[in-house]
C-alpha positions as CSV (number, residue, x, y, z in Angstrom):
1,M,151.2,174.6,113.3
2,K,151.9,172.9,116.6
3,T,151.9,169.1,116.9
4,M,148.7,168.9,118.9
5,E,146.9,171.2,116.5
6,R,148.0,169.1,113.5
7,F,146.7,166.0,115.4
8,L,143.3,167.6,116.1
9,V,143.0,168.7,112.4
10,A,143.9,165.2,111.2
11,I,141.3,163.6,113.5
12,A,138.6,166.1,112.3
13,V,139.5,165.3,108.6
14,L,139.2,161.6,109.3
15,A,135.9,162.0,111.1
16,M,134.5,164.1,108.2
17,A,135.7,161.5,105.7
18,G,134.1,158.7,107.7
19,W,130.9,160.7,108.0
20,S,130.8,161.4,104.2
21,E,131.5,157.7,103.4
22,A,128.5,156.7,105.5
23,Q,126.0,158.9,103.7
24,L,123.6,158.0,100.9
25,Q,123.8,160.3,97.9
26,M,121.9,161.0,94.7
27,N,123.4,159.2,91.7
28,F,125.7,157.1,93.9
29,Y,126.4,154.7,91.0
30,E,127.2,157.5,88.4
31,R,130.8,156.3,88.0
32,S,130.6,152.6,89.1
33,C,127.5,151.7,87.2
34,P,126.2,154.7,85.2
35,K,123.1,153.0,83.9
36,A,122.0,151.4,87.1
37,E,119.0,153.5,87.9
38,K,117.9,153.4,84.2
39,I,118.1,149.6,84.2
40,V,115.8,149.5,87.2
41,S,113.4,152.1,85.8
42,D,113.2,150.6,82.4
43,Y,112.5,147.1,83.7
44,V,109.8,148.4,86.0
45,H,108.1,150.5,83.3
46,Q,108.3,147.6,80.9
47,H,106.8,145.0,83.2
48,I,104.6,146.6,85.9
49,Y,101.7,146.8,83.5
50,N,101.6,143.0,83.5
51,A,100.9,143.1,87.2
52,P,100.1,146.7,88.3
53,S,99.2,145.5,91.8
54,L,102.9,144.9,92.4
55,A,103.3,148.7,93.0
56,A,101.5,148.3,96.3
57,T,103.4,145.2,97.3
58,L,106.8,146.7,96.4
59,I,106.3,149.8,98.5
60,R,105.2,147.5,101.3
61,M,108.3,145.3,100.8
62,H,110.5,148.5,101.1
63,F,108.7,149.4,104.3
64,H,109.0,146.0,105.8
65,D,112.7,145.8,104.8
66,C,113.6,149.1,106.5
67,F,111.8,148.3,109.7
68,V,114.0,145.3,110.4
69,R,117.7,146.0,110.7
70,G,117.3,149.0,108.5
71,C,117.1,149.2,104.7
72,D,119.5,146.4,104.0
73,G,117.6,144.0,101.7
74,S,117.3,141.3,104.4
75,V,113.6,140.8,103.7
76,L,114.7,139.2,100.4
77,I,116.8,136.4,101.9
78,N,115.4,132.9,101.5
79,S,114.9,130.8,104.5
80,T,117.3,127.9,105.3
81,S,115.8,127.0,108.6
82,G,112.3,128.5,108.7
83,N,113.6,131.5,110.5
84,A,114.1,134.3,107.8
85,E,112.1,137.5,107.7
86,K,110.1,135.9,104.8
87,D,108.8,133.3,107.3
88,S,107.4,135.9,109.7
89,T,103.7,136.5,109.8
90,P,103.9,140.2,108.5
91,N,105.7,139.0,105.4
92,L,103.8,135.9,104.4
93,T,101.7,137.8,101.9
94,L,104.5,139.8,100.4
95,R,105.0,139.3,96.7
96,G,107.4,140.5,94.0
97,F,110.6,138.7,95.2
98,D,111.2,137.3,91.7
99,F,110.6,140.8,90.2
100,I,113.4,142.2,92.3
101,E,115.7,139.2,91.5
102,R,115.2,139.7,87.8
103,I,116.2,143.4,88.1
104,K,119.2,142.4,90.2
105,S,120.3,139.9,87.5
106,L,120.3,142.6,84.9
107,L,122.4,144.8,87.1
108,E,124.9,142.0,87.8
109,A,125.3,141.5,84.0
110,A,126.0,145.2,83.5
111,C,128.0,145.9,86.7
112,P,129.0,142.8,88.7
113,K,129.0,143.1,92.5
114,T,128.2,146.8,92.4
115,V,124.5,147.6,93.1
116,S,123.0,146.4,96.3
117,C,119.7,144.6,96.7
118,A,118.7,147.2,99.2
119,D,119.0,149.9,96.6
120,V,117.1,147.8,94.1
121,I,114.1,147.6,96.5
122,A,114.2,151.3,97.2
123,L,114.4,152.3,93.5
124,A,111.9,149.7,92.3
125,A,109.4,150.8,95.0
126,R,109.6,154.4,93.8
127,D,109.6,153.6,90.1
128,S,106.6,151.2,90.4
129,I,104.5,153.9,92.1
130,V,105.5,156.5,89.4
131,A,104.8,154.0,86.6
132,T,101.3,153.4,87.9
133,G,100.5,157.1,88.2
134,G,101.6,158.0,91.7
135,P,104.1,160.4,93.2
136,S,107.9,160.4,92.7
137,W,110.5,161.1,95.4
138,R,114.2,161.3,95.8
139,V,116.0,158.0,96.3
140,P,119.6,158.6,97.3
141,T,121.6,155.4,96.9
142,G,124.7,153.8,98.3
143,R,123.0,151.3,100.7
144,R,124.8,148.0,101.2
145,D,123.2,144.7,102.0
146,G,122.9,142.7,105.3
147,R,123.3,139.0,105.6
148,I,121.1,138.4,108.7
149,S,117.4,137.7,108.3
150,N,115.4,136.8,111.4
151,A,111.7,136.0,111.6
152,T,111.3,137.1,115.2
153,E,112.8,140.5,114.5
154,A,110.3,141.0,111.8
155,L,107.4,140.1,114.0
156,N,108.7,142.4,116.8
157,N,109.4,145.5,114.6
158,I,106.8,145.6,111.8
159,P,103.6,147.3,112.9
160,P,100.7,144.8,112.6
161,P,97.3,145.8,111.2
162,T,95.9,145.3,114.7
163,S,98.1,148.1,116.2
164,N,96.6,150.7,118.4
165,F,98.0,154.3,118.5
166,T,100.4,153.5,121.3
167,T,101.9,150.6,119.4
168,L,102.2,152.6,116.2
169,Q,103.9,155.5,117.9
170,R,106.4,153.2,119.6
171,L,107.3,151.1,116.6
172,F,107.6,154.2,114.3
173,G,109.5,156.1,117.0
174,N,112.0,153.2,117.3
175,Q,112.9,153.9,113.6
176,G,113.3,157.6,114.1
177,L,110.0,158.4,112.4
178,D,107.6,160.9,113.9
179,L,103.8,161.2,114.0
180,K,103.6,163.1,110.7
181,D,105.7,160.3,109.1
182,L,103.2,157.8,110.6
183,V,100.2,159.5,108.9
184,L,102.0,160.1,105.6
185,L,103.5,156.6,105.2
186,S,100.1,155.1,106.1
187,G,98.8,156.9,103.1
188,A,100.4,154.1,100.9
189,H,97.2,152.2,101.9
190,T,95.5,154.3,99.2
191,I,96.5,151.6,96.8
192,G,96.4,147.8,97.1
193,V,94.4,145.1,98.8
194,S,94.3,143.1,102.0
195,H,93.2,139.6,103.0
196,C,90.2,139.3,105.3
197,S,92.4,137.7,107.9
198,S,94.1,141.0,108.6
199,F,91.0,142.6,110.0
200,N,88.3,139.9,110.4
201,I,88.5,140.3,114.2
202,R,87.1,143.8,113.8
203,L,84.0,142.4,112.2
204,Y,83.3,139.3,114.2
205,N,85.1,139.1,117.6
206,F,86.6,142.4,118.5
207,T,86.7,142.0,122.3
208,G,86.3,138.2,122.4
209,R,82.5,138.4,122.7
210,L,81.6,137.9,119.1
211,D,81.2,141.6,118.7
212,Q,82.1,144.2,116.1
213,D,84.6,147.1,116.5
214,P,82.5,150.1,117.5
215,S,85.0,152.5,115.9
216,L,84.2,150.9,112.4
217,D,81.4,152.5,110.4
218,S,78.5,150.1,110.8
219,E,77.3,150.3,107.2
220,Y,80.8,149.7,105.9
221,A,81.2,146.7,108.3
222,S,77.9,145.3,107.2
223,N,78.9,145.5,103.5
224,L,82.2,143.8,104.3
225,K,80.4,140.9,106.1
226,A,77.8,140.5,103.4
227,R,79.9,140.8,100.3
228,K,83.5,140.0,101.2
229,C,84.5,138.5,104.5
230,R,81.6,136.2,105.2
231,S,83.1,134.5,108.2
232,I,85.8,135.0,110.7
233,N,87.6,132.0,109.2
234,D,87.9,133.6,105.8
235,N,91.6,134.0,105.2
236,S,91.8,134.3,101.5
237,T,89.2,136.8,100.2
238,I,90.8,140.0,99.0
239,V,89.4,143.5,100.0
240,E,90.4,146.9,98.6
241,M,92.1,149.0,101.3
242,D,90.8,152.2,99.6
243,P,87.3,151.2,98.2
244,G,86.6,152.8,94.9
245,S,90.1,154.1,94.1
246,R,92.5,151.4,95.0
247,K,94.4,151.9,91.8
248,T,94.8,155.6,92.2
249,F,97.3,157.2,94.5
250,D,95.1,159.9,96.0
251,L,93.5,161.3,99.2
252,G,90.7,158.8,99.3
253,Y,92.4,156.8,102.1
254,Y,92.3,159.8,104.4
255,R,88.7,160.7,103.5
256,N,87.7,157.2,104.4
257,L,89.5,157.5,107.8
258,L,87.3,160.5,108.6
259,K,84.2,158.4,107.7
260,R,85.4,155.7,110.1
261,R,86.1,153.4,107.1
262,G,89.8,152.7,107.7
263,L,90.1,148.9,107.0
264,F,92.6,148.1,109.7
265,Q,92.7,149.0,113.4
266,S,96.1,150.7,112.6
267,D,94.2,152.9,110.1
268,S,91.5,153.9,112.5
269,A,94.1,154.5,115.2
270,L,95.3,157.6,113.3
271,T,92.0,159.3,114.2
272,T,92.4,158.6,118.0
273,N,95.2,161.1,118.6
274,S,94.8,164.8,118.2
275,A,98.1,165.4,116.4
276,T,97.6,162.6,113.9
277,L,94.0,163.5,113.4
278,K,95.0,167.1,112.6
279,T,97.5,165.9,110.0
280,V,94.7,163.7,108.4
281,N,92.4,166.7,108.3
282,D,95.1,169.0,106.9
283,L,95.8,166.5,104.1
284,V,92.1,166.1,103.2
285,S,91.7,169.9,103.0
286,G,94.8,170.3,101.0
287,S,95.8,169.3,97.4
288,V,97.0,165.9,96.2
289,E,100.1,167.7,95.0
290,E,100.9,168.7,98.5
291,F,100.3,165.2,99.7
292,Y,102.7,163.8,97.1
293,K,105.4,166.2,98.2
294,E,105.0,165.4,101.9
295,F,104.7,161.7,101.2
296,G,107.9,161.8,99.2
297,R,109.7,163.5,102.1
298,S,108.7,160.7,104.5
299,M,109.6,158.0,102.0
300,E,113.1,159.4,101.6
301,K,113.4,159.6,105.4
302,M,112.2,156.0,105.8
303,G,114.7,154.9,103.1
304,R,117.5,156.2,105.3
305,I,116.7,154.1,108.4
306,N,119.9,152.4,109.8
307,V,121.4,152.0,106.3
308,K,124.7,150.2,105.9
309,T,127.1,152.2,103.8
310,G,130.8,152.4,103.0
311,S,132.7,149.5,104.5
312,N,129.6,148.3,106.5
313,G,127.6,145.6,104.8
314,V,128.1,143.7,101.6
315,I,126.9,143.6,98.0
316,R,125.0,140.3,97.6
317,T,125.1,139.0,94.0
318,R,121.8,137.2,94.5
319,C,119.2,138.9,96.6
320,S,117.7,135.7,97.9
321,V,120.9,134.2,99.1
322,A,122.6,135.6,102.2
323,D,126.2,134.5,101.3
324,S,126.1,135.2,97.6
């Protein structure tokens, strides 16, 4: 083989090696920490019943983590100057940080400095949904952690509940997610609750004229105002995102969208575009099993957003501390 040919082959081999190192894979910890995924699963299954609502917040935490600097565990970092992702408006109602930290401490005891906080979030989100009766999906691992956590970046990248379709398309597109992913990932709103402050403007002052959002079903809006969010200043009352089946991971969320009963503007926005509306209708006319399968594909795709792998990133020993 000529010298130039050898050189080109060597470059190709190195490129392939670098590409392989940078990929997530199933059972990444099989050799370095064989019981890692079982430790996560066991803890979730043992404790989620004490607070089943954590399933919704853990999947939301995973989503919020991945939309800022990729899935790198940066949402878990405590503030030192009031400027961490935790301090940003989209994350002020996140819970479950201690839950993740307790799992991490078990992993550190079993395999020090081996399993990333980013992987703990991804695995715990999936396992909590499974433990409460929802779908499962593949979670390839091998993510490494970041050390930068910035409140402004969270505010700029996490889609707010007041988003219209254009904003949703842009923010999801920035992460390499398409319109089908947008509809499917929004389906996580089939479980969990929200505070009135996230949608009160739709009830009381939609255009700044003390009016109601005309895209919201009037009967639904009246019930919310009479029984739940009784003033625009109510910031604490909790409302089901999928009335009647908030504890069940099902198609109820999409059926409500077609009745103009999506709680957030970002929910209603899915019916304002022909492509996303078609996806909603297809899901409603299909089976819950098909929804589970498609939802799982989008979750796995989201879990790969801008991941740090190989020599990029670190393994934080404490998820709440950047330099641990």
